[in-house]
C-alpha positions as CSV (number, residue, x, y, z in Angstrom):
1,M,0.0,0.0,0.0
2,R,1.2,3.5,-0.8
3,V,-0.1,6.6,1.0
4,Y,0.2,10.0,-0.7
5,F,-0.4,13.5,0.8
6,F,-1.1,16.5,-1.4
7,C,-0.7,19.8,0.3
8,V,-2.7,23.0,-0.6
9,D,0.5,25.0,-0.9
10,G,1.7,22.8,-3.8
11,N,4.2,20.6,-2.0
12,W,4.0,16.8,-2.1
13,F,4.2,15.0,1.2
14,S,5.0,11.4,1.9
15,A,6.3,9.3,4.7
16,S,9.7,9.1,3.0
17,I,10.3,12.9,3.1
18,V,11.2,14.0,6.6
19,D,10.8,17.7,6.3
20,R,7.4,17.3,4.7
21,V,5.6,15.3,7.3
22,W,3.5,16.6,10.1
23,S,4.6,15.0,13.3
24,T,1.4,16.2,15.0
25,F,-1.0,15.7,12.1
26,L,-3.9,14.5,14.3
27,K,-4.4,14.0,18.0
28,L,-4.9,10.3,18.9
29,D,-7.8,10.9,21.2
30,T,-9.5,12.8,18.5
31,F,-8.7,10.1,15.9
32,N,-10.0,7.4,18.4
33,R,-13.2,9.3,19.2
34,T,-15.3,6.1,18.7
35,Q,-14.2,2.7,19.9
36,G,-14.3,-0.4,17.6
37,V,-13.7,0.5,14.0
38,C,-10.5,2.6,13.6
39,G,-11.5,6.3,13.5
40,E,-15.1,5.5,12.9
41,G,-16.6,8.2,15.0
42,Y,-14.4,11.1,13.8
43,L,-14.0,10.2,10.1
44,H,-17.3,8.5,9.4
45,S,-19.4,11.2,11.1
46,E,-17.5,13.8,9.0
47,G,-18.5,11.9,5.9
48,Y,-14.9,11.4,4.8
49,L,-14.6,7.6,5.0
50,N,-16.6,4.7,3.9
51,T,-15.7,2.0,6.5
52,D,-17.4,-0.9,4.8
53,T,-14.1,-2.3,3.5
54,L,-12.2,-1.9,6.8
55,S,-11.8,-4.7,9.2
56,P,-12.3,-3.8,12.9
57,L,-9.1,-2.4,14.5
58,S,-8.5,-1.5,18.1
59,P,-7.9,2.2,18.8
60,F,-4.4,3.5,18.6
61,T,-2.5,4.9,21.6
62,D,1.0,6.2,22.1
63,T,2.0,2.7,23.2
64,H,1.6,1.6,19.6
65,F,4.4,4.0,18.7
66,S,6.7,3.3,21.6
67,S,9.3,1.7,19.5
68,L,9.1,4.3,16.7
69,Q,11.4,7.3,17.3
70,S,10.8,9.4,14.2
71,P,7.7,11.2,13.1
72,V,8.1,9.5,9.7
73,S,8.0,6.1,11.2
74,K,4.9,7.0,13.2
75,A,3.3,8.3,10.0
76,E,4.0,5.1,8.2
77,A,2.6,2.9,11.0
78,W,-0.4,5.1,11.3
79,A,-1.1,4.9,7.6
80,K,-0.5,1.2,7.3
81,G,-2.5,0.3,10.4
82,C,-5.6,2.4,9.7
83,L,-5.8,2.9,6.0
84,R,-4.4,-0.4,4.6
85,W,-6.2,-0.4,1.2
86,L,-6.8,3.3,0.8
87,R,-5.2,6.2,-1.0
88,V,-5.0,9.4,1.1
89,V,-5.2,12.7,-0.5
90,W,-5.2,16.3,0.8
91,H,-8.1,17.8,-1.1
92,A,-7.1,21.3,-2.2
93,R,-10.7,22.3,-2.9
94,N,-11.9,22.4,0.7
95,S,-8.6,22.0,2.6
96,R,-9.8,18.8,4.4
97,V,-8.3,15.4,4.5
98,M,-10.3,13.2,2.1
99,F,-10.0,9.4,2.2
100,I,-11.0,7.6,-1.0
101,D,-11.4,3.9,-1.6
102,M,-9.8,3.3,-5.1
103,T,-9.1,-0.4,-4.8
104,S,-12.1,-1.3,-6.9
105,L,-10.5,0.3,-10.0
106,N,-7.6,-2.2,-10.0
107,F,-5.0,0.3,-11.2
108,D,-1.6,-1.0,-12.1
109,D,0.7,-0.6,-9.1
110,Q,3.3,1.8,-10.6
111,D,5.8,3.4,-8.3
112,G,5.9,7.2,-8.0
113,I,2.4,7.9,-9.5
114,L,-0.1,9.9,-7.6
115,R,-3.7,9.3,-8.3
116,T,-6.3,11.8,-7.0
117,I,-9.9,12.8,-7.9
118,S,-10.8,16.4,-8.9
119,D,-14.1,18.1,-9.6
120,A,-12.4,20.8,-11.6
121,P,-11.6,20.1,-15.3
122,P,-8.0,20.5,-16.7
123,T,-6.9,24.1,-17.0
124,H,-4.7,23.9,-20.1
125,Y,-6.1,21.5,-22.6
126,T,-8.8,18.9,-23.1
127,V,-9.2,16.2,-25.8
128,K,-12.5,14.5,-26.4
129,I,-12.2,11.4,-28.6
130,Q,-15.4,9.9,-30.1
131,S,-15.6,6.4,-31.6
132,V,-12.4,5.3,-29.8
133,S,-12.8,1.8,-31.2
134,L,-12.4,3.1,-34.8
135,L,-8.8,4.2,-34.0
136,T,-7.9,0.5,-33.7
137,E,-10.0,-0.6,-36.7
138,K,-8.4,2.1,-38.9
139,S,-4.9,1.0,-37.7
140,L,-4.2,4.4,-36.3
141,E,-1.2,3.8,-34.1
142,K,-1.5,7.1,-32.3
143,Y,-3.4,10.4,-32.1
144,E,-1.6,13.7,-31.7
145,S,-3.6,16.6,-30.4
146,G,-3.4,20.2,-31.7
147,D,-0.8,22.5,-30.2
148,F,-1.6,24.4,-27.1
149,E,0.2,26.9,-25.0
150,A,1.0,26.6,-21.3
151,R,3.4,28.7,-19.2
152,G,4.8,30.4,-22.3
153,Y,5.6,27.1,-24.1
154,K,3.8,25.1,-26.8
155,W,2.8,21.5,-26.1
156,K,0.7,18.6,-27.4
157,L,-0.8,15.4,-26.1
158,V,0.0,12.1,-27.8
159,F,-2.4,9.2,-27.2
160,Y,-1.7,5.5,-28.1
161,P,-5.0,3.6,-27.9
162,N,-3.3,0.2,-28.1
163,G,-0.1,1.2,-26.3
164,N,3.2,2.5,-27.6
165,K,4.5,-0.4,-29.7
166,N,8.0,1.2,-29.8
167,R,8.2,0.5,-26.1
168,N,6.7,-2.9,-26.2
169,V,3.5,-1.9,-24.4
170,K,0.6,-4.4,-24.6
171,E,-3.0,-4.3,-23.3
172,H,-2.6,-0.7,-22.1
173,I,-3.1,2.8,-23.4
174,S,-0.1,5.2,-23.5
175,L,-0.3,8.9,-22.9
176,Y,2.5,11.5,-23.3
177,L,3.0,15.3,-23.1
178,V,5.4,16.7,-25.7
179,M,7.1,20.1,-25.7
180,L,7.2,21.6,-29.2
181,G,10.3,23.4,-30.6
182,S,8.4,25.8,-32.8
183,N,10.6,28.7,-32.2
184,A,14.2,29.5,-31.4
185,S,13.7,30.1,-27.7
186,Q,12.1,26.7,-27.1
187,I,14.8,24.9,-29.1
188,S,17.5,26.4,-26.9
189,S,15.7,25.9,-23.6
190,E,15.5,23.2,-21.0
191,V,12.2,23.3,-19.1
192,C,11.5,21.6,-15.8
193,A,7.8,20.9,-15.4
194,I,5.3,19.0,-13.4
195,F,2.2,17.8,-15.3
196,R,-1.0,16.1,-14.5
197,F,-3.1,14.0,-16.8
198,F,-6.9,14.1,-16.4
199,L,-9.3,11.3,-17.3
200,L,-13.0,12.0,-17.1
201,D,-15.3,9.7,-15.1
202,Q,-18.4,10.3,-17.2
203,N,-20.6,8.4,-14.7
204,N,-19.9,10.7,-11.8
205,G,-18.8,13.9,-13.6
206,N,-15.4,14.2,-11.9
207,Y,-11.8,13.6,-13.1
208,F,-9.2,11.0,-12.1
209,V,-5.8,12.8,-12.0
210,F,-2.5,11.0,-12.6
211,Q,0.8,12.6,-11.7
212,E,4.4,11.7,-11.2
213,Q,5.8,12.9,-7.9
214,K,9.0,14.4,-9.4
215,E,9.3,17.1,-12.0
216,R,10.5,16.2,-15.5
217,R,13.1,17.9,-17.7
218,F,11.9,18.7,-21.3
219,H,14.6,19.6,-23.8
220,R,15.6,19.0,-27.4
221,M,17.1,15.5,-26.6
222,K,14.0,14.5,-24.6
223,P,10.9,16.5,-25.5
224,D,8.3,14.0,-24.3
225,W,7.3,12.5,-20.9
226,G,4.3,10.5,-19.8
227,F,3.1,7.0,-19.1
228,D,3.8,4.0,-21.2
229,H,1.2,2.0,-19.1
230,F,-1.2,4.8,-18.5
231,L,-4.2,2.5,-18.0
232,S,-5.0,-1.1,-18.8
233,H,-7.6,-1.8,-21.4
234,K,-9.6,-3.7,-18.8
235,V,-9.8,-0.7,-16.4
236,F,-10.3,1.8,-19.3
237,S,-13.1,-0.1,-20.9
238,E,-15.0,-1.2,-17.7
239,A,-18.3,0.5,-18.0
240,S,-18.7,1.1,-14.2
241,N,-15.5,3.2,-14.2
242,G,-17.0,5.7,-16.6
243,F,-13.8,6.3,-18.6
244,L,-15.2,5.0,-21.9
245,V,-18.9,5.7,-22.3
246,D,-20.7,5.3,-25.7
247,D,-17.2,4.7,-27.2
248,T,-16.1,8.2,-26.1
249,C,-13.4,9.3,-23.6
250,V,-12.1,12.7,-22.4
251,F,-8.5,13.4,-21.5
252,G,-6.8,16.6,-20.3
253,V,-3.6,18.0,-18.9
254,D,-2.3,20.7,-16.7
255,V,1.4,21.9,-17.0
256,F,3.3,23.7,-14.3
257,V,6.7,25.0,-15.3
258,S,9.1,25.3,-12.3
259,K,12.2,26.5,-14.0
260,E,13.9,26.9,-17.3
261,S,17.5,27.3,-18.5
262,S,19.2,27.9,-21.8
263,T,21.3,25.2,-23.3
264,G,24.3,25.4,-25.6
265,K,24.3,24.8,-29.4
266,G,24.5,21.3,-30.8
267,E,24.0,19.1,-33.8
268,C,22.5,15.8,-34.8
269,L,24.0,13.4,-37.3
270,S,21.4,11.2,-39.0
271,M,22.9,8.3,-41.0
272,V,20.9,6.7,-43.8
273,K,20.3,3.0,-43.1
274,D,19.7,1.9,-46.7
275,P,21.0,4.7,-48.9
276,I,19.9,4.8,-52.6
277,M,22.3,5.6,-55.4
278,Y,21.0,8.1,-57.9
279,K,22.3,8.4,-61.5
280,N,22.2,11.3,-63.8
281,I,23.5,11.6,-67.4
282,W,24.3,15.0,-68.9
283,R,24.5,15.2,-72.7
284,I,26.6,18.1,-74.0
285,D,26.2,19.0,-77.7
286,N,28.4,21.3,-79.8
287,F,31.3,20.8,-77.4
288,S,33.8,22.5,-79.7
289,K,31.8,25.7,-79.4
290,L,32.0,25.9,-75.6
291,D,34.0,29.1,-74.9
292,G,32.8,29.9,-71.4
293,E,34.7,29.3,-68.2
294,S,32.2,26.8,-66.8
295,Y,28.8,25.1,-67.6
296,D,26.2,23.5,-65.4
297,S,24.0,20.5,-66.0
298,K,20.3,20.5,-65.3
299,V,19.5,20.2,-61.7
300,F,18.7,16.6,-60.5
301,T,17.6,15.2,-57.1
302,A,19.5,12.7,-55.0
303,G,18.9,11.9,-51.3
304,D,16.3,14.7,-51.1
305,Q,18.9,17.2,-52.1
306,K,19.3,19.1,-55.3
307,W,22.6,18.7,-57.3
308,K,24.3,19.7,-60.5
309,I,27.4,18.7,-62.5
310,Q,29.9,21.4,-63.3
311,L,32.2,21.3,-66.3
312,Y,35.2,23.5,-66.9
313,P,36.1,22.7,-70.6
314,K,39.4,24.6,-70.3
315,G,40.3,23.5,-66.8
316,K,40.3,25.2,-63.4
317,G,42.9,26.4,-60.9
318,N,46.3,24.7,-61.6
319,G,44.7,22.7,-64.5
320,V,43.7,25.7,-66.6
321,G,44.9,25.3,-70.2
322,T,46.0,21.7,-69.7
323,H,43.1,19.7,-68.3
324,L,39.3,19.4,-68.3
325,A,37.8,19.9,-64.8
326,L,34.7,18.1,-63.5
327,Y,32.8,18.8,-60.2
328,I,29.6,17.8,-58.4
329,A,27.9,20.6,-56.5
330,L,24.8,21.4,-54.5
331,A,22.4,23.3,-56.7
332,E,20.9,25.5,-54.0
333,P,23.5,25.7,-51.2
334,K,22.1,28.9,-49.7
335,S,18.8,27.2,-49.0
336,L,20.5,25.0,-46.4
337,P,20.6,26.0,-42.7
338,P,24.0,27.2,-41.7
339,S,24.8,24.2,-39.6
340,C,23.5,21.6,-42.1
341,K,26.1,19.2,-43.7
342,I,25.5,16.4,-46.2
343,Y,27.8,13.4,-46.4
344,A,27.7,12.0,-49.9
345,E,29.6,9.5,-52.0
346,F,29.8,10.3,-55.7
347,T,31.3,9.2,-59.0
348,L,31.9,11.3,-62.1
349,R,32.4,9.7,-65.5
350,L,33.3,10.9,-69.0
351,L,31.7,8.2,-71.1
352,D,33.8,6.5,-73.9
353,Q,31.2,6.2,-76.7
354,V,33.3,3.8,-78.7
355,H,35.1,1.4,-76.4
356,A,33.2,1.9,-73.1
357,R,36.6,2.6,-71.4
358,H,35.2,5.4,-69.3
359,Q,37.3,7.9,-67.4
360,F,36.0,8.3,-63.9
361,G,36.8,9.7,-60.4
362,K,35.2,8.6,-57.1
363,A,35.2,10.4,-53.8
364,N,33.3,11.1,-50.5
365,H,32.7,14.6,-49.2
366,W,30.8,16.7,-46.6
367,F,28.8,19.3,-48.5
368,S,27.5,22.5,-46.9
369,T,26.6,26.1,-47.6
370,S,30.3,27.1,-47.3
371,N,31.6,24.0,-49.0
372,S,29.1,23.2,-51.7
373,E,31.2,21.6,-54.5
374,W,33.9,18.9,-54.8
375,G,35.7,17.4,-57.7
376,W,38.9,17.5,-59.8
377,W,40.4,20.5,-61.5
378,R,42.6,18.1,-63.5
379,F,40.2,15.4,-64.3
380,I,41.6,14.5,-67.8
381,T,44.2,16.1,-70.0
382,L,42.8,18.1,-72.9
383,G,45.1,16.2,-75.4
384,F,43.8,12.8,-74.3
385,F,40.2,14.0,-74.1
386,N,40.2,15.4,-77.7
387,Q,41.7,12.4,-79.4
388,A,39.0,11.0,-81.7
389,S,40.2,7.4,-81.0
390,M,39.4,7.8,-77.3
391,G,35.7,8.1,-78.0
392,F,35.0,10.8,-75.4
393,V,33.8,13.3,-78.1
394,L,31.7,11.8,-81.0
395,K,30.0,14.0,-83.5
396,D,30.9,17.0,-81.3
397,T,28.9,15.5,-78.4
398,C,30.1,14.1,-75.1
399,F,28.3,12.5,-72.1
400,V,29.1,13.1,-68.4
401,E,27.5,10.7,-65.9
402,A,27.1,11.3,-62.1
403,E,26.2,8.8,-59.4
404,V,25.4,10.3,-56.0
405,T,24.6,8.5,-52.7
406,V,23.7,10.5,-49.6
407,H,24.9,8.6,-46.5
408,G,24.2,11.1,-43.8
409,I,22.9,14.6,-42.8
410,T,24.0,16.8,-39.9
411,S,21.5,19.4,-38.6
412,A,21.3,21.7,-35.7
413,L,19.5,20.5,-32.5
C-alpha cells in the first residue's frame, strides 16, 4: 500500500520525506473518538470515510508508537494500520483530509504515480475522442492533439489507444506530453515541469488525476514525458469506471513550469540505413563551341537534395589550359541551414562512346553552404580527351555521368 499526501500550498508530502511530514498531524484521542472501527466516530461522522471495506481495529494509543522514534515512522505505521487499502489525498478544494477507496479500480501498481480525484476540469487542454474503437479498426497507431500553450511554451498530447509499440506496451493505453520546438527560444531551452493528466469519469462527472511525484526535464534531446502503461484496457473499458462511455473518452492536462534554462548549441547526425544511389547523365552538344569558363548541367535530385554537375572545358585552378575539370555541386547551397552538412559518396564519369573505357573519379565529401562543391580540376588532359580514337567526343557530343549516394545529414539541434 502507498499513501500520498497532497498539500494545498503545492508541496507533495509522503512518509519518505522527513521535512514534509506533520509529526502532530492529528491527536490520537480525536482520531479514536469512537471505539471499535478505527477512526469511525471522527471520520465517518464527518463523511470522509466509507468504512465498509475496513476490518475492525483496536484504537491506537501512544504505546503503539513506543518503538518508533521518528515522526516519519509513526506516520508510516499510522497509515499502514488504519488505511491499509486506501489512497490518502489532501483535497485542495476544501482543505480537508479526504479518504477515497480506489481499490475497486484495480489500477496498475506503478511506483511514483499519484492518483487523485478532482471536480475541476483541466486548465490547459482537453481532448475528447469519439468512436475510440475506430482508432484501432483504422490501424491508427497514435493520435496527436493540436498545439496548445501553457506557461509560455507550446505543447501537445500524444495518445496511443493500443499502447506504444515502440516501447513494447501491450494491453494498455499510453499517454504523453510533448514540448514543441516551434521557435528558437524553445529549441535552446530546457524546461523543468510538473504535469497532471486528467481522465473524465463520465458516470460521476469528476476527473481522475494521474501525476508523477517528481518534475521532468523537457529539452531537445528528450521533448516528451508521460506514461507507457497509463491505464490497462480492462480498467479503461470497464463501464462502471466511466472512462469509456458510448465509445467516447475525455483526456486533459495541466502543466506547471518550475524552472527553465538555456542550453548550448549542438548538432544531430542522422545516417541513412539503406541509402539509394541516384544516377544522372548529362549530354553536351556542340562541345567544340563551348567558350565559357564553366557550364552547369540541369538540376537533379539525390537523397532529397538538389545537385548539378559542373564542367570546366578549359580546366580550373592549376589545371587551366591543360586539363578538363569536373565537379559535383549542391544546386541551392544557400537554402540549407548554416549548420547543415551532407555526407555524400559520388562518382563522375566521362563516357567513352566507342570502347566503353570510361574515365572516372570517385570520392566522399561533406557538402555544406560554405563548401558546396567537390571534384577534380585536372580530371583528364585536354590532349587525351580530344583524341578521336578515345571516343569521349563523338560528332561533337560528349556525355558526363554522375552517381550520387547520400549517406548522412547533420542538422542543428
